[in-house]
N, C-alpha and C positions, 0 to 999 in steps of 0.2 A: 752338368755342374754350372754354378753361377759365376758369371764374370761381369766386370764392368761397373761395379757399384762402388763409387767413391764414398768413403765414410767421412762425412763432414760433421765435426763435433759442434754443431749448433742446432738449436731447436728446429729451425726451418729445414736445415740440411737433413736431419734424421727423418722428419716427416716426409720430405720429398723422396728420400731413399726408400722408406717403407711403402710409399704409394706406388713407386715404379716397380718395386719388388712384388707387390701384390698383383699387379697386372701380369708380370712375367710368370709367376707361379701359377696363376689361373690358366694362362695359355699353355704352359708346359706340363702340368700335372698329368694330363691324360696320356702323355707319352713317357711317363716315368717308368723306370724299371721296378719290378715287384720288390716290396719290402717284406721281410719275414718277421712275425711278431709272436710273442709269448711272454710268460708262461703261467699266467694267473687269470682267472675269470670269475666273476661273481655278479650278483644282482644288487644294486644299491637302492635303498629306499631313502628319498631325500625330503628333508624338512627345511623350509625357510623359517628361521627363528626370528619372529617379530617381537615387539615389546611385550605382547600378551603371553606368548610362549616362554619368553625369557623370564618373565615374572613368575610364571607357574613353576619353572625349573628352580628358581631361587627359593620359592616358598617350600617346595618339596624337599630341597636340600637342607632347609633349616628346620623341618618338622621332625618330631620324634617318630621313629619307625614303629609300625605296629607288628611287624613280623620280620623274618629273615630276608624275604624278598625285598621288602621296603628298605631294609638296612643296606642291602647290596645296591639298590637303586640310589639311595641317598649318597653312598660313597662314590658311585659313578658320577652323579651330578656334581658333587663337590669337586671332583677332579676336572670335569668339563668346564665348570665355571672358573676354576683356577686358571685354566688355560686361556679362557676368554679374557680374564683380567690381565694376564701376562702377554696378551696379543699373540698367542701361539696357537697354531692349528695342529694338524698331524693326525695320528692314528692311535687309538686305545684298543687294547685287547682284554676282554674279560671272558673267562671260561664259565659262561653262565647261560645255559640253554633257554632259560625263561626271560633273558634280557630283552629281546625284540618285543615280546608280548607286553612286558612291563613298561617299556618306553612308549609303545604305541598307546597304552592305556592313559599315560600322562599327556602325550602330545597330540593324540588323534592319529588318524591314518596319514602316511606320507603324502606330500603334495604330488609326487610322482615316483615311479620306478624307472631306473635306467641302467645301462651297462656299467659295470665296474671292473677294475683290474687294468694294470698298465698296458699289457699287450692288446686287449680288446679295445681300449679307448684310443690307442694309437691307430688301430685299423679303422675305427669309426671316423676319426679325424681325416685319415687318408681317403677313405671312401667318399667323404663329403666334398672333397676338392677334386674327386675323379681319379685319384691315384690308386693303383692296385696293391693289394697286400694278401698274404696268406697267414692265417692265425692258427696257433696251436690250441686245440680245444678238445679235451677228452670228455667233459661234461656236455652232453648233447640232449639234456632233459628239455621238456617243453618250456620250463621256466627260464632256463638259460638262453636257449635259442630265440626266445621271444624278444630279447633285448639286443641281440647281435644284429648289426647292420646287414641286411640281406645281400649287399654287394660284396661283403667280406669273403675272401677265398678260404675254404676249408679243404683239408686233404681227406679224400675218400678213396681207400685202397690206393691205386697208383695214379690218381689224377687229382686236379684241383677243381672244385665246383663252388658255385655261389652258395653262401650260407642259407639263402632263401629257398634253395632247392633241397635242403637236407631234411629228411624225415626225423622228427624228434624221437628220442628213446631214452629210457632209464629215468632215474630220479636225481634231484639236485644233490650234489656232494657237499654243500655248505649252506649255512643260513644266510639270508640277506644281510647286508651291511646296513647300519643306520648312520646316515650322513646328515650332520647338522650344519647348516650354512648360517653364518653370522655376518651382518653388514655393519660396517663402521658407522658410528653415530647412533645406533639403536640404543635407547635409554632403558635402564632398569634400576629401580631403587634410587640410590644416590650416585650411580655410576653410568657409564656408557661404553659400548663396544669400541675399542680403540682401533682395531684393524679388521678389515674384511677378510674372512678366512673360513675354513671348514674343518670340522672334527669328525673323523670317521671312527665309528665304534664297531668292532668286530667281536663276535661272541664265541669264538672257538678257533682252534687250529685249522688250517686249510691246506690241502695238498696242492702242489703245482700241477699244471695240466700236462701230464705225461702222455701226449698224443703220439702213439707209435707210428701211425701213418705219416704224420708231420715229420718225425725224426728220420724216417726212411726216405721220404720223397724230397724234402727241401734241399739237401745237399746236391741233388741232381737237377734242380731247376736252372734253366739257362738265364744268364744275364743278371743275376742277383748281385747287388752291390752292398746291401746292408741287411743285417739281421739283429733282432733284439732279444736279449735274455733278461728275465726279471722274475720276481715272485718268491724269492727265498725268505721273505719276511712272513709268509703264511704258514709253512710247516712247523711242527713242534720241534723243540730242542732235540738235537741228536739225529735228525732225519737225514742220514747220509745218502739214502737212495735218491732223494730229490736233488741233492747237491751233485751226486755223481751223474745223474741223468742230464743235468744242465751242462756239466763239464764235457760229457761225451758229445752232446749236441754242438757245443761251441767248437770242439776240436774237429768234428766232421765238417762244419762250415768253413773253418780255416783251411782244412785239407782240400776242400773244394775250390778254394781261391776266392772266397767272399772277402773283400778287402776290409769291410767295417763290421766288426762284431761288437755291438754296444751292450754293455751291462748297466741297466738302470737300477739304482738302489731305491730304498724306500725307508720309512720309519720302522725301526726294529725295537724289540722290547728292551734291548740293552746295547751299549756300545760294543760289547764282546760279540753279540750276534751280528752286528753290522760288520765288524772286522772279519768274522768268519765268512760272511757272504762275499767280501772282497777277495778272499783267497781262492776264488775260482781260477784266476790267472789265465783265462783263455780269451779275454776281451782285448781288443785293440783300443776301445774307447769305454770310459766309465762316466756315468752321469749321476748327479745327486743334487738335492736342494741345498741352499745355504745352511738351513737349520740342521740338515743331516751331515753336512761337512763339519759343523762345529760339534755335533754329537759324536761323530766318529773320532775326532781328535780330543774330545773332552776338554776343549778350550777354545776360546776365540783368538783370532789373530788375522794376519794378512791372508785373505782367502786364496791369493795366488800361490803363496808358499805352502799353505796347507794342501792345496790341490796338487802341487808339484810333488809333495811327499807321497801322496796317494799314487800318483803316476809311477814314481820310482819303485814303490812297494809292489804294485801289481804288475808292472811291466807293460802297462798300457801306453800308447802313443799320445793319448789325449784324455784329459779329465775335464768334464763340462759341469759347471755349477750354475743353476738357475735360481735367481732371487726374485723378489716381487717386481723390481723395476730395472733389472739388468741381467745380463747373461755373460758368463766368463768361460773361456777355454784356455787351459794350459796345455801346451802341445810341443812336439818336436818330430823331426823326420817325416813331416807330412808334405805331400806333393802340392797341396793348396792350402792357403790360409783359411782357417775355419770360420772366419767372419761371416761368410755367406750362410753357413749352416746355423750359426747363432741367430742370424737375422730371420731366416725362415722359421726356425723354432719359435722365436719371439712373435713373429707375425701371426702364426696360427694360434698361439696361446692368447694373444691380444684380441683376436677376433672372437674367440670363445668367451673371453671375459666380458666382451660387449654384449653378446647374444645369450649367454648362459648355456650354450651347447656348441658343438662344432658346426661351423657354417662355411659356405663357399665365398661369401662376401668378405674379403680380407683387408680392404683399405681401412686404415685406422680412423676412428671417429674424430671429430674436431676437438673433443675434450681430452684426448689422449695426451699424456705428458711424457717427456723424454728427459731423464735425469742426467746431469753432468757429474753426479756424485756416485762414481762406480770405480772398480779397480782399474789401475793404470795399465795400459798395454806396453809391451816391450820385452827385451831379453831378461831372463831370470837366472842365467848361468847354466853351464854344462849343456848348452844347446836348447834349453827350454825357453819358450816364449809365452807371453800372456796376450790374449786378445779379448777385448770386452766390448759390448754394445749395450745401449739402453733399450729397454723394451717399451712398447706402447702401453703405458701404465694408466689405469683408470682408478680414480679415488673410490668410486662406488661401483664395482663390477656387478653385472647381473648375476654372476655365480663365480665361485672360486674352485668348485669341484672339477677335477680333471685338467686343471691348467698345466701342471707339470707334465702329465702324460701327453697333452696336446703339444707342448713344447718339444717333447721327444719325437712326436710324429713329424714335426717340421724339420727337426735335426736330421732324421733319417731320410725324409723326402729330399732334402737338399743333396744328400749323397747319391740319390737315385735319379735326379733329373737328367734329361738328355744333354 
């Protein structure tokens, strides 16, 4: 666990704190306890949307469609561009098998393919800094295993093996996601992109990774301090089997004495679906983005009080909210103040924003900014407290894909450091 970091609310104080923390995490990660991660996995095709591609999207959205496929594509582009104009990222779901092919015809092939899904990206970030993890992965097709970090642990019968040693088998269970990255300042027509962000387009429902070897083995692994549950935004409405599988896994972890069971949310198709996901009620910790917090409550307001409401509703001891330039925890009955976990999460996410992928070089760059405009810390009543820290924020990040998942990696790594 982390100790000895004085949180000085000045620009130089935060920079010094993060620099010292970067050196400590780099030194200690190899000795960290294993983190358990799941329960979604996919392949992401990534496009960096420059001015030329943005103009092509705007032109296609304004053009009369020639057929039904073009009409569906135009509707999709209209919603994407509306989000860009509103400075909003997130995920869109279209039940359209031809969607990836249509979008590729418009934009060209993706700049690259990489790993997608909260659990796999958490494991990727942990492997990059040398920390161990075990990932729930039922889809072991050649396409999926090709993007899994080979150092990630997978369960095979009654043991954990490196993903790089697993023989691929089967076929993909889902289509690749189309991930569009937008950079602040990119101009198109009479406007410009206001906020660096990404929009993920998913073209169908997706099962969670019900890895039965993982479910059987992980409650028996020694020394585990933290496990991650996620992925309920993928299955179709009414998929009780996926929900019940996650509930059973969380209960088994709790019965095994794993102190932190963290449930990370995501963007859902409706606030009702988001609320249903929260009803797992097996997590000691719940995490979500600021936009997801507002969506869940269907209103804006003091994020500390909104997060406290979620904690009381779910029975969690901690709710963590990550925004562009700060991170917040609302907590009670915890042995340690969660500031250290917020700092490590922000540290890893900031490093990824600088490089465009998880990296082992964690020291914030000179142009990182540390906001003073963030939620106030202190008591909230009934034993609840708020703790917030600024994140190392970059005005023009190399990428925004996976920053929230990488924040979660740091959050769980902090719980697992010696």
